[in-house]
NURO-266759 format. One line per 2 residues: number of its first residue (from 1); their letters; for each residue x, y, z of N, C-alpha, C, O. Coordinates in pm, whole numbers, always signed. Example, Ala and Ser with C-alpha at 12.3 -4.5 7.8 and 13.67 -1.06 7.14 Angstrom:
2
1 = AS = +1319 -569 +780 +1230 -450 +780 +1320 -330 +780 +1424 -332 +846 | +1285 -225 +708 +1367 -106 +714 +1290 +3 +787 +1341 +114 +804 .
// end
This chain:
105
1 = XX = +9366 +12494 +10630 +9385 +12398 +10737 +9340 +12257 +10696 +9370 +12161 +10767 | +9269 +12243 +10585 +9219 +12111 +10541 +9136 +12045 +10651 +9144 +11924 +10672 .
3 = XX = +9057 +12125 +10720 +8983 +12078 +10836 +8894 +11960 +10805 +8894 +11862 +10881 | +8818 +11964 +10698 +8724 +11855 +10671 +8798 +11723 +10644 +8753 +11617 +10688 .
5 = XX = +8911 +11731 +10574 +8988 +11609 +10548 +9050 +11556 +10678 +9052 +11436 +10701 | +9101 +11646 +10760 +9159 +11603 +10888 +9050 +11546 +10980 +9076 +11452 +11056 .
7 = XX = +8931 +11600 +10974 +8821 +11545 +11054 +8784 +11404 +11008 +8746 +11321 +11091 | +8795 +11376 +10878 +8772 +11240 +10829 +8874 +11144 +10891 +8838 +11034 +10934 .
9 = XX = +8999 +11185 +10895 +9103 +11102 +10954 +9077 +11083 +11104 +9090 +10972 +11155 | +9040 +11191 +11174 +9011 +11180 +11318 +8898 +11081 +11342 +8904 +11002 +11436 .
11 = XX = +8796 +11085 +11258 +8684 +10993 +11273 +8729 +10848 +11250 +8684 +10757 +11319 | +8818 +10828 +11152 +8869 +10693 +11126 +8948 +10641 +11246 +8939 +10523 +11280 .
13 = XX = +9025 +10729 +11311 +9099 +10689 +11431 +9001 +10653 +11542 +9015 +10550 +11607 | +8902 +10739 +11564 +8805 +10715 +11670 +8725 +10586 +11648 +8689 +10519 +11745 .
15 = XX = +8699 +10552 +11524 +8621 +10432 +11492 +8708 +10306 +11483 +8656 +10196 +11465 | +8839 +10322 +11497 +8929 +10207 +11491 +8968 +10165 +11350 +9029 +10060 +11332 .
17 = XX = +8934 +10245 +11250 +8969 +10213 +11112 +9115 +10246 +11083 +9174 +10189 +10991 | +9175 +10335 +11159 +9318 +10367 +11149 +9380 +10341 +11285 +9335 +10396 +11386 .
19 = XX = +9482 +10258 +11287 +9550 +10222 +11411 +9700 +10241 +11393 +9749 +10247 +11281 | +9774 +10250 +11505 +9919 +10261 +11493 +9973 +10149 +11403 +9938 +10033 +11418 .
21 = XX = +10060 +10188 +11310 +10109 +10091 +11211 +10258 +10108 +11182 +10306 +10059 +11080 | +10329 +10177 +11269 +10473 +10195 +11253 +10542 +10108 +11358 +10515 +10121 +11478 .
23 = XX = +10631 +10021 +11312 +10698 +9928 +11402 +10762 +10001 +11519 +10829 +10103 +11500 | +10743 +9950 +11638 +10801 +10003 +11761 +10748 +10141 +11800 +10811 +10210 +11880 .
25 = XX = +10634 +10182 +11745 +10572 +10310 +11783 +10423 +10288 +11807 +10344 +10287 +11712 | +10384 +10269 +11931 +10243 +10240 +11960 +10152 +10361 +11947 +10032 +10351 +11974 .
27 = XX = +10205 +10475 +11907 +10128 +10599 +11898 +10136 +10666 +11762 +10077 +10772 +11741 | +10210 +10605 +11667 +10234 +10665 +11536 +10154 +10592 +11427 +10155 +10469 +11420 .
29 = XX = +10087 +10670 +11344 +10012 +10615 +11231 +10065 +10678 +11103 +10065 +10800 +11087 | +10110 +10592 +11012 +10147 +10639 +10879 +10018 +10639 +10797 +9956 +10535 +10777 .
31 = XX = +9978 +10756 +10752 +9848 +10772 +10686 +9843 +10704 +10550 +9945 +10691 +10482 | +9723 +10661 +10510 +9706 +10610 +10374 +9744 +10718 +10273 +9736 +10837 +10302 .
33 = XX = +9785 +10676 +10155 +9838 +10767 +10054 +9751 +10890 +10031 +9804 +11001 +10020 | +9619 +10873 +10022 +9531 +10986 +9991 +9526 +11091 +10102 +9477 +11202 +10080 .
35 = XX = +9576 +11059 +10223 +9574 +11153 +10335 +9713 +11199 +10378 +9724 +11280 +10470 | +9818 +11151 +10316 +9954 +11181 +10360 +9987 +11330 +10355 +10069 +11377 +10434 .
37 = XX = +9927 +11405 +10266 +9953 +11548 +10257 +9897 +11629 +10372 +9924 +11748 +10383 | +9819 +11566 +10460 +9760 +11636 +10574 +9858 +11653 +10690 +9832 +11729 +10783 .
39 = XX = +9971 +11581 +10683 +10070 +11587 +10790 +10208 +11584 +10726 +10249 +11483 +10670 | +10280 +11696 +10734 +10410 +11707 +10667 +10517 +11624 +10737 +10500 +11582 +10851 .
41 = XX = +10625 +11601 +10666 +10737 +11528 +10724 +10721 +11378 +10717 +10780 +11306 +10798 | +10644 +11328 +10624 +10632 +11184 +10606 +10490 +11129 +10607 +10471 +11009 +10587 .
43 = XX = +10392 +11214 +10631 +10254 +11167 +10630 +10215 +11088 +10753 +10129 +11000 +10747 | +10279 +11119 +10866 +10249 +11050 +10992 +10169 +11140 +11084 +10184 +11262 +11081 .
45 = XX = +10085 +11079 +11166 +10017 +11149 +11274 +10051 +11079 +11404 +10087 +10961 +11405 | +10039 +11151 +11512 +10060 +11094 +11644 +9926 +11096 +11717 +9855 +11196 +11715 .
47 = XX = +9893 +10985 +11780 +9771 +10979 +11860 +9809 +10965 +12007 +9913 +10909 +12042 | +9722 +11018 +12091 +9743 +11008 +12234 +9607 +10982 +12299 +9513 +11059 +12282 .
49 = XX = +9599 +10872 +12372 +9474 +10835 +12438 +9442 +10937 +12546 +9526 +10969 +12630 | +9319 +10987 +12542 +9270 +11075 +12647 +9158 +11002 +12719 +9127 +10888 +12682 .
51 = XX = +9098 +11062 +12817 +8995 +10996 +12895 +8884 +10932 +12814 +8838 +10823 +12847 | +8841 +10997 +12708 +8726 +10947 +12635 +8747 +10950 +12483 +8651 +10967 +12408 .
53 = XX = +8868 +10934 +12440 +8895 +10933 +12297 +9043 +10952 +12270 +9127 +10917 +12353 | +9073 +11007 +12154 +9212 +11029 +12115 +9234 +11173 +12075 +9153 +11233 +12004 .
55 = XX = +9344 +11229 +12121 +9393 +11354 +12066 +9485 +11316 +11951 +9557 +11216 +11960 | +9483 +11395 +11845 +9558 +11360 +11724 +9637 +11481 +11679 +9583 +11591 +11667 .
57 = XX = +9766 +11461 +11653 +9855 +11567 +11606 +9885 +11548 +11458 +9937 +11444 +11417 | +9851 +11649 +11378 +9884 +11656 +11236 +9997 +11758 +11223 +9977 +11875 +11257 .
59 = XX = +10112 +11717 +11177 +10228 +11807 +11168 +10212 +11911 +11057 +10166 +11879 +10947 | +10251 +12035 +11087 +10267 +12138 +10984 +10415 +12167 +10966 +10456 +12221 +10863 .
61 = XX = +10495 +12132 +11066 +10640 +12142 +11061 +10695 +12032 +11149 +10648 +12012 +11261 | +10795 +11962 +11098 +10854 +11852 +11174 +11005 +11866 +11167 +11068 +11822 +11071 .
63 = XX = +11061 +11928 +11269 +11204 +11954 +11272 +11282 +11842 +11337 +11233 +11731 +11357 | +11405 +11874 +11368 +11495 +11777 +11431 +11464 +11770 +11580 +11435 +11871 +11644 .
65 = XX = +11470 +11650 +11634 +11443 +11622 +11775 +11301 +11663 +11814 +11205 +11606 +11762 | +11285 +11758 +11902 +11154 +11790 +11957 +11087 +11911 +11892 +10980 +11951 +11937 .
67 = XX = +11146 +11970 +11792 +11088 +12088 +11730 +10981 +12049 +11629 +11009 +11982 +11530 | +10858 +12092 +11656 +10750 +12064 +11563 +10636 +12161 +11587 +10628 +12227 +11690 .
69 = XX = +10548 +12168 +11490 +10423 +12242 +11506 +10316 +12166 +11430 +10345 +12081 +11345 | +10191 +12197 +11463 +10084 +12128 +11393 +9948 +12159 +11450 +9932 +12239 +11543 .
71 = XX = +9852 +12093 +11391 +9713 +12105 +11437 +9680 +11984 +11522 +9710 +11870 +11486 | +9618 +12010 +11636 +9577 +11902 +11726 +9425 +11899 +11730 +9358 +12000 +11752 .
73 = XX = +9372 +11779 +11707 +9230 +11753 +11725 +9212 +11695 +11864 +9282 +11602 +11903 | +9118 +11750 +11941 +9085 +11695 +12072 +8938 +11655 +12071 +8855 +11729 +12018 .
75 = XX = +8904 +11540 +12126 +8767 +11488 +12113 +8659 +11570 +12183 +8545 +11571 +12139 | +8693 +11638 +12291 +8592 +11713 +12366 +8627 +11860 +12380 +8593 +11924 +12479 .
77 = XX = +8696 +11912 +12279 +8731 +12054 +12275 +8811 +12097 +12398 +8801 +12212 +12442 | +8890 +12005 +12453 +8974 +12040 +12567 +9111 +12083 +12519 +9171 +12019 +12432 .
79 = XX = +9160 +12190 +12575 +9292 +12242 +12544 +9397 +12132 +12564 +9400 +12071 +12671 | +9484 +12106 +12464 +9587 +12004 +12486 +9684 +12047 +12595 +9713 +12166 +12610 .
81 = XX = +9733 +11952 +12670 +9831 +11979 +12774 +9960 +12030 +12710 +9992 +11995 +12597 | +10033 +12115 +12783 +10159 +12166 +12731 +10262 +12054 +12712 +10361 +12073 +12642 .
83 = XX = +10240 +11939 +12773 +10331 +11825 +12761 +10275 +11713 +12673 +10333 +11605 +12667 | +10164 +11738 +12606 +10104 +11636 +12520 +10199 +11597 +12408 +10281 +11678 +12364 .
85 = XX = +10190 +11476 +12362 +10269 +11424 +12251 +10419 +11436 +12277 +10498 +11455 +12184 | +10459 +11426 +12403 +10599 +11437 +12445 +10662 +11568 +12401 +10784 +11576 +12381 .
87 = XX = +10580 +11670 +12386 +10631 +11801 +12346 +10645 +11894 +12464 +10612 +11859 +12577 | +10694 +12009 +12437 +10702 +12116 +12535 +10646 +12238 +12463 +10720 +12324 +12415 .
89 = XX = +10513 +12244 +12456 +10447 +12346 +12375 +10474 +12486 +12429 +10453 +12515 +12547 | +10520 +12570 +12340 +10539 +12711 +12373 +10417 +12792 +12328 +10395 +12904 +12375 .
91 = XX = +10339 +12734 +12238 +10221 +12802 +12186 +10107 +12701 +12173 +10125 +12592 +12118 | +9991 +12739 +12222 +9868 +12663 +12202 +9761 +12767 +12170 +9728 +12851 +12253 .
93 = XX = +9708 +12759 +12049 +9608 +12857 +12005 +9484 +12783 +11955 +9492 +12698 +11867 | +9370 +12817 +12012 +9245 +12756 +11968 +9210 +12809 +11829 +9208 +12929 +11806 .
95 = XX = +9184 +12716 +11737 +9151 +12753 +11600 +9000 +12742 +11573 +8942 +12826 +11503 | +8939 +12640 +11630 +8797 +12612 +11609 +8757 +12508 +11713 +8841 +12460 +11789 .
97 = XX = +8630 +12474 +11716 +8587 +12371 +11811 +8664 +12242 +11785 +8666 +12192 +11672 | +8727 +12188 +11888 +8807 +12066 +11885 +8943 +12081 +11818 +9016 +11983 +11810 .
99 = XX = +8979 +12198 +11770 +9104 +12216 +11695 +9192 +12324 +11756 +9145 +12432 +11793 | +9322 +12292 +11767 +9421 +12382 +11823 +9546 +12380 +11736 +9580 +12277 +11676 .
101 = XX = +9615 +12494 +11730 +9747 +12498 +11669 +9848 +12496 +11782 +9834 +12571 +11879 | +9950 +12410 +11771 +10052 +12401 +11874 +10190 +12411 +11812 +10210 +12374 +11696 .
103 = XX = +10286 +12462 +11889 +10426 +12459 +11846 +10512 +12435 +11969 +10484 +12483 +12078 | +10618 +12359 +11946 +10710 +12327 +12056 +10840 +12403 +12037 +10860 +12472 +11937 .
105 = X = +10926 +12389 +12135 +11056 +12457 +12125 +11157 +12370 +12057 +11272 +12410 +12040 .
// end
């Protein structure tokens, strides 16, 4: 799962060191080269503002249109909403504290 590396990225997002950097996408971050392998399909992550931080989606599969799967980091170990990240999650599985595996249809 590359948990420790993904946690480094989550911390950078929370501290403001990584911000959305894709034109016309206020929620998309193209990762620095050394972290691009943490999110398949181009090295991008999606962030979503929650009440007290950011939920972050790291892709493990990035299909056409809305089909995707990945690991979601949540700041307070809260289960991601089935509609988070503009998805329609068919599966949400807790992997560890603050970490969930999700897949959409």
